[in-house]
MIVEXVO-454506 format. One record per residue (C-alpha): x, y, z. Coordinates in steps of 0.02 Angstrom, whole numbers, padded with zeros to 5 digits, always signed. Layout:
! residues N
XYZ ...
This chain:
! residues 61
+08632-09488+09168 +08448-09536+09169 +08308-09439+09249 +08286-09558+09399 +08472-09549+09435 +08467-09359+09434 +08315-09362+09548 +08408-09475+09668 +08553-09352+09676 +08435-09204+09702 +08343-09296+09842 +08510-09338+09922 +08565-09157+09919 +08398-09101+09992 +08413-09233+10129 +08589-09173+10173 +08529-08992+10183 +08379-09044+10289 +08486-09140+10414 +08613-08998+10419 +08477-08872+10463 +08402-08994+10588 +08572-09014+10670 +08596-08825+10677 +08427-08801+10760 +08438-08944+10885 +08627-08935+10912 +08635-09125+10899 +08757-09162+10759 +08720-09347+10756 +08580-09316+10630 +08697-09236+10505 +08840-09357+10536 +08729-09508+10502 +08661-09426+10346 +08840-09399+10284 +08862-09586+10293 +08694-09645+10226 +08648-09523+10088 +08802-09558+09978 +08779-09744+10009 +08599-09743+09950 +08640-09627+09804 +08780-09738+09743 +08669-09892+09757 +08534-09808+09653 +08658-09754+09520 +08748-09922+09505 +08585-10021+09507 +08550-09968+09327 +08725-10019+09274 +08707-10194+09347 +08533-10215+09274 +08597-10165+09102 +08744-10286+09117 +08631-10430+09171 +08509-10397+09029 +08654-10405+08905 +08717-10568+08978 +08544-10650+08982 +08504-10605+08801 
């Protein structure tokens, strides 16, 4: 796994923790529930983006 992919995962974990704490403080769990949906989606997009770029470079060359 490359450094940018690891950074994406770390940022996703930090975002989940932030929204969890925010939800605990405000008692509005919508923040955390939306982050549970969006953070894995963005993380998976960032991780698979490199795979598709590598595949397209192989096909084009």
